[in-house]
Structures are given as structure tokens and as C-alpha cells.
Backbone as numpy.savetxt, mean C-alpha at the origin, in Angstrom:
# Nx Ny Nz CAx CAy CAz Cx Cy Cz
13.58 -8.80 4.47 12.17 -8.87 4.13 11.47 -7.55 4.39
11.81 -6.87 5.49 11.21 -5.60 5.83 11.44 -4.55 4.76
12.63 -4.54 4.18 12.94 -3.58 3.14 12.09 -3.81 1.90
11.90 -5.06 1.56 11.07 -5.39 0.40 9.63 -4.91 0.62
9.10 -5.16 1.81 7.74 -4.73 2.12 7.64 -3.21 2.11
8.65 -2.53 2.63 8.66 -1.07 2.63 8.64 -0.53 1.21
9.41 -1.14 0.32 9.44 -0.68 -1.07 8.09 -0.94 -1.74
7.44 -2.06 -1.41 6.12 -2.33 -1.95 5.12 -1.29 -1.46
5.22 -0.90 -0.19 4.33 0.13 0.34 4.52 1.44 -0.37
5.76 1.80 -0.66 6.02 3.06 -1.39 5.35 3.01 -2.75
5.46 1.89 -3.43 4.86 1.75 -4.75 3.34 1.85 -4.68
2.77 1.19 -3.67 1.31 1.20 -3.51 0.83 2.60 -3.18
1.55 3.34 -2.32 1.17 4.72 -2.01 1.17 5.57 -3.27
2.18 5.40 -4.09 2.25 6.18 -5.33 1.09 5.82 -6.26
0.79 4.56 -6.35 -0.34 4.11 -7.18 -1.66 4.67 -6.65
-1.82 4.65 -5.34 -3.03 5.17 -4.72 -3.18 6.66 -4.99
-2.09 7.39 -4.82 -2.15 8.82 -5.06 -2.53 9.14 -6.49
-1.91 8.48 -7.43 -2.23 8.77 -8.84 -3.67 8.37 -9.16
-4.16 7.31 -8.57 -5.53 6.87 -8.80 -6.52 7.88 -8.23
-6.21 8.41 -7.04 -7.10 9.41 -6.45 -7.07 10.71 -7.26
-5.91 11.09 -7.76 -5.81 12.29 -8.58 -6.66 12.16 -9.82
-6.69 10.98 -10.38 -7.47 10.74 -11.60 -8.96 10.58 -11.30
-9.34 10.54 -10.02 -10.74 10.43 -9.63 -11.33 9.04 -9.75
-10.50 8.04 -9.75 -10.98 6.65 -9.84 -11.17 6.08 -8.44
-12.25 6.51 -7.80 -12.46 6.18 -6.39 -12.64 4.68 -6.14
-13.33 3.99 -7.03 -13.54 2.54 -6.83 -12.19 1.81 -6.90
-11.36 2.16 -7.87 -10.03 1.57 -7.96 -9.19 1.91 -6.74
-9.35 3.15 -6.25 -8.60 3.59 -5.08 -8.96 2.77 -3.85
-10.20 2.39 -3.73 -10.64 1.57 -2.59 -9.95 0.22 -2.62
-9.83 -0.38 -3.78 -9.13 -1.67 -3.92 -7.66 -1.52 -3.55
-7.05 -0.44 -4.01 -5.64 -0.22 -3.70 -5.45 0.03 -2.20
-6.39 0.74 -1.59 -6.32 1.00 -0.15 -6.37 -0.31 0.65
-7.16 -1.25 0.18 -7.22 -2.55 0.86 -5.88 -3.29 0.75
-5.28 -3.22 -0.43 -3.96 -3.83 -0.59 -2.93 -3.16 0.30
-3.02 -1.84 0.39 -2.13 -1.08 1.24 -2.26 -1.50 2.69
-3.48 -1.70 3.11 -3.74 -2.13 4.49 -3.11 -3.49 4.78
-3.27 -4.41 3.85 -2.69 -5.75 4.01 -1.17 -5.71 4.09
-0.55 -4.92 3.21 0.90 -4.83 3.18 1.41 -4.12 4.44
0.68 -3.11 4.91 1.07 -2.40 6.10 1.06 -3.35 7.32
0.04 -4.17 7.38 -0.06 -5.13 8.47 1.12 -6.13 8.41
1.44 -6.58 7.19 2.55 -7.52 7.04 3.87 -6.89 7.47
4.05 -5.61 7.11 5.27 -4.91 7.52 5.32 -4.76 9.05
4.20 -4.41 9.66 4.16 -4.27 11.12 4.49 -5.59 11.80
3.96 -6.68 11.29 4.27 -7.99 11.86 5.73 -8.33 11.70
6.31 -7.99 10.55 7.72 -8.28 10.31 8.61 -7.45 11.24
8.24 -6.20 11.44 9.06 -5.34 12.33 8.90 -5.73 13.80
7.79 -6.35 14.16 7.55 -6.73 15.54 8.38 -7.95 15.94
8.90 -8.66 14.96 9.70 -9.87 15.25 11.02 -9.52 15.90
């Protein structure tokens, strides 16, 4: 499960970077929230 979450985080980071490069700040904020949720899920999984 941890590997799947890590791969999702990599995808989200890439999406966030490209969104910021394009200057879509409102979209980037939504992506950052998703990133935060997935990061928390990964931390909880690794803490087990």
C-alpha cells in the first residue's frame, strides 16, 4: 500500500509543478490540498 501511495504522490507533485509553471494558481491550490491528504495517508501507513 505504501508503494502505491508513494507513486500517487509522485504523480501529484508532477501535476502540481506543471500547473504552477502554467500559472494556474487556483488549480494549484486544489492540487496542493490533494497532495496534503495523500501525504498524510502515506505517513499514517508508514507509521504502522
